[in-house]
N, C-alpha and C positions, 0 to 999 in steps of 0.2 A: 687077478684084477683087483684093484684096491677097493676096500669097503669104505664108502664115504657117506656123509650125511647129505640130505637134500640141499642144505645151504652151501656146503662145500662143492657139490656138483653145480649148483647155480652159479657160483663164483667162477668155477673152472670153465663153464661154457660161455662166459662173456666174450671170450676171444676165439671161439670155435667149438668143435665137438670134443667130447671126452668119454672114454669108455670106463665104466665103473659098476660097482655093485652098491645097492642101497637097501637097508632094512626099514620097512614101513608097516604101518597099520592101514588096513582098508577102511577108509572113512565112509565110502558109499560105492555102490556098483549100480548105476542107473541105466536101464535100457532106453535107447533112443533110436530115432530114425533119421537118415540123411534126407536131403531134398528129394532124392530119387526113391525115397521110401524103403531104403535098405537098412536093416537093423544093425546097430552097433551098441557097444557097452561103454559107458563113460565111468572110469574109475577115478575116485579121489583118494589119494594116498597121502599119509601124514606121518611125520616123525616128531621128535620132541620140539623142533623149532620151525618147521616149514611144512608145506604141502605142495603137491603137484597134481595135475590132471592127465590121465592117460586114456586115449581113445583106442578101444579094441574093436577092430573091424571084423565083420562076420566071417571073413575068409581067413582070419588068423588062426593058427593051430590051437591057441589057448582061449579062443572065444568062449566056448562052453564053460571051461573052467573058471574064467574070470567073471562070467555072467552069474555064476552061482556063489560068488564071494559075498561075505557080509562083514559088518563092522567088528565081528569077533575074530576075523582072520588077520594074520600077520604074515607078510611075504617078503622074499628077497627078489628084487627086480635087478636083473643084469642087462645092461643095454649100452648103446651108443647114445649119449645124451647131447642135446643141442637146444638152441633157442629158436622157436618158431614164432609165427604171428600170434600164437596163443600163449606164449611164455615157454617155460621149461617143458621139453618134449623128449620122446625116446623113440629109437628105431632099432631094428635087429635085436629085439628084446626077448628075454625069457623070464619066467616067474616060477618060483617054488615056495612052498610053505616054510616058515621058520621052525626050527626046533624049539623046544621049551626053553632051553638055555639061551638061545639067541633072542627069543622073545623077552625074557627077563632082563637081559643086558640092554635091549632096546628101550624098555620101559624106564630104565634108570637114567636115560639121557646121556649125552656126551659128557665125558669126564670134566671138561673145562666148565661146562654150564652147571653141572652138579656142584662143583666147587664154588662157583660164583654165587649161586643161589643159597648155598649153605652159609657162605660168608655174609651175604646180604641179610639173611634171616637172623643171624647172630648180631649183626649191627642193629637191626630193628629192636631185638630183644634188649640189648644193652642201652640203646637210646631211651626206650620206655623206662627201664630201671633207673636211668639218670634224671628223669623228670622230677622237678622239685615238689610239685603239688601232690601230696599223698593220695588224693582222690583220683587224680588222673593216672598215677602209677598203678593203683589198685585196679582201675578200669582196664587199662592196657594189659596188665599182666593176666587178668581174668580172661580177657579175649584171647590172648596168645595161648593160655593154658587149655581153654575149652575148644578153640577153633583153629589152633596152630597147624594141625595136619591138613585141614581143608584149605587154609590160607596158603600153604606151601604148594598146593597143586592147582591154584586158581590163576587164570589168565587175567591180565588187566583189561583186555578187550577181546572181542571176537575176531576182529579183522585189522584194526588200524595200528595199534601199538602194543608191544609186549603181549602179543596174542599167542602165548604159549604157556604150557604148564609151568607154574612158578613165576610167571611174568608179573603178577601183582606184587610179589615180594620184592622183585628187582625194582619196580616202579616206586614202591613205598620207600625202600631204602634210599634210592637216589633223591627222592623228594626231601627226605629227612636231612640228607647231606647238604642240599641246597639251603634249606631253612636254617641249619646251624651256621652256615657260612654267611648268610645275609643278616642274621640277627644282630651282630655287633654294629653293622652299618645302619640298621634301623632299630635303635634301642627302645622305641615305643612299642615294639611288638612283644606280646606275651608269648615267649617261646614255648613254655610248657603247654599252653593251649594250642598253639600252632602245631606242635609235634603230635599231640593227641589227635588233632583234627586230621593230620596227614594219615595217621594209623587207621582212622575210622572212616575217612571220606569215601572209600570204595569198599567198605566192609560188606555192603549188600551184594557185591559181586561174587561172594562166596556161594550165592544161590543163583546168580545170573550166569557166571562164567566158570564154575568149578569143573575140573576134569576128573574123571573117575580114577580110582587107584590103579586100574589095570588097562589103561588105554589113553590115546591122544585125541579121542573124539569128544568134543564138547557138546554134551547133550543139552536139551532145553528143560528148564525146571518151571513147574507151574507157578510157584511163588514168585520166581524171578520175572515171569511173563506178566503176572497180574499186578505186581506191586512195583517193580523196578528197583534198581539198587539203591537209589537215594531214600526211598520210603523204607526199604528193608533196613538200611543203615540206621535211620532214625529210630526205628522200632527196636533194633538190637541194642543200641546204646541206652535207650530208655529202660529196657528190661534189665540189663546188667547194672545200670546205675541204681535202680530201685532196690534190687537185691542187695547190693553192696552198701547202700545207705542205711539199710536196716541192720546189717551185720556190723557196721561201723558207726552206729548212731552216736555213741558217746564221743568217739574220737573225732568225728567230723563236726560236732555240734557248734563249736566256737571258732572254727577255721575261717579265715578271711582270704579272698572274698567269699561270700556266702555260698554254700554248696548248690543251692538252687540257681544262682547266677552262673556258676561254672557249668552246670548241666545245660542251661539255656544257651550260653555262648558256644559250647561245643556242638550242640544240635544245629545252631546257625551255620557253623562251618561246613557241616555235612550237607545241609539243605542248599547252601549257596555255592557249592564248589563248581558247578557248571556255568555259573556266571549270569545266565539269562534264561527267562522262562522258555524261550523257543528251543533251548538246548536241554530242557528237562528240570531246571532248578525251580522250586516253588517260590524262591525269593532271591533277589540280587544280593551280592556281598555288601554288607553294611558296616563292617568293622575292618580295621587294618589287617587282622589275622585272616579274615575271610577273603579279602582281596589278595593277600599274599598267597594263600593256599590256592586260589583259583589260577593265578599266573604261574606258580611253581608247577602245578599239575599240567597246565598247557605247555609249558616250556619243556618238561621232560618228555611228554607224549610226542611233541612235534620233533624234537631232536632224535628221538628213537625212530620216528617215521623216516627222517632223512637217512639215518644209518641203515635201516632195513631197505630203503629205496635204492641206495647205491648197490645193493646186492641183487635186488629183484627186478629193478626197472630196466627197460631196454636202453642200451647206450645209443645216443643220437649223434654225438660228436665227442671230441676230446673234452672230458670233464663235464659233459652234458648228458642227462638221462631223461627218459620220458617221465611225464607227470605221474605222481602217486597220490591219489586222493586220500584225504581231503586237503592236502597241501595245495597251494594256489596256482602252481605252474610247474614247468619243467624243472627238474633238479639240476643244480650245478654243484660240482665238488668244491669243497673248501680250498682256499688258497693254501699252499704248503706253508708251514711255519718257517720263519726266518732262521737261517743257520749261518753262523759266522764262517766265512771262507777260511780255509787253512792258509797261514802265512807262507809265502814262498821261501825256500831256503836262502840264506845270505849268499852273495856272490862268492864263488871260490869253494863253497862246501860241496862235497861229493856225496851223492846218494849211494848208500851201501845196498 
C-alpha cells in the first residue's frame, strides 16, 4: 500500500475512497463523549503540510492504545480514506508506532517541499544582500544570521495560509518577488525599504508561530500571547538597529536619508501591515511602501488560501468548492489558460 502525505490523500479522495498509509505526529488525543454519553477519543494527526481528525470509538480494538497517545508520539495510519461531512476521514484502519528512522524522515518533510523552502530561503538571503542601503542590509543579514533557523521552521499563520513548518519563508520569498516585479511600474516606491519591511513584517511570528525542531505541533508561546507578532517585530527591529547603529556609528553617520528616518519608516511598515486597527495594526498605512506591503501581504495570503482550498474544500459542482474562511464565498476554480489549437493537417497529407 502506497505511503502518501495527508495532502496527497486529501486530493485522492476528492473523487472517492483511497487505500493508503500515512506517517503523522499525534497533535492531540482528546477524550470525548457522544450524545449518548459513550466515550470516544478524538485524535488530531499532523504531518509537514496538513492535519486530519480521527475519531476512535470505544469499541475499536485500538481505543485504549490511541487514548494513551501524546504529542510525543509518531504513528503510521493505514486505512481506507474518504471524505465525510467532517472532512478527511478513515475506516478499516490500523495504527502502529513509527521507527526512529521513519520519524526522522517524516520530520524532514516531503522532498519537494524541502527543496522549495530551501530555494525560497536562499532567494530571501540573496534579496537582502542585494539591498542598496547598507543599514538595511546589515539589519537583514543580522536577523537571518541570528534567527535564520527559527525563521525556517516558523509558519506564516496557525490556520489560514502557509500554516506549516517553513511557511513564513515561502510567504516572505513570494512577497519579495511581487515587490521586485511591481517596483519598475511604481518608481516612487523605495524598494530597499519595502523589501526590508517584507522581511520583518511578520518577524514577530517567530514567537507566535514557531514549530519545534522535533515535531509539527505548533505550541503556544507566552511572549507571543502577551505581545502579539506586530509588537514583537517592532521590538526586535529596534533592538537589532540600536546594536548595529553603535557598531557602525562612523559608517552610518553621514548616510542619507538619516538613519533615524530609515528606522522610523521601517517600523511604520511593520506596525501598519495589517492595514486597520480592527485587524491588529496600531496605525494605518501612511506611506506608499506601507500601503504596498499591506496589499502584497494580503494578495499572497489569499491566493494561498485559494490554492489550499481547492485541495481541502468539499466539491459542490464542477469547478465549485465549499467556502474556506476567511474568503468571502464558495470557491470557483480558475478558468483554464488559453491554448492555441493545433492546426489541422493540409488536405492530402497522410498521418503516419
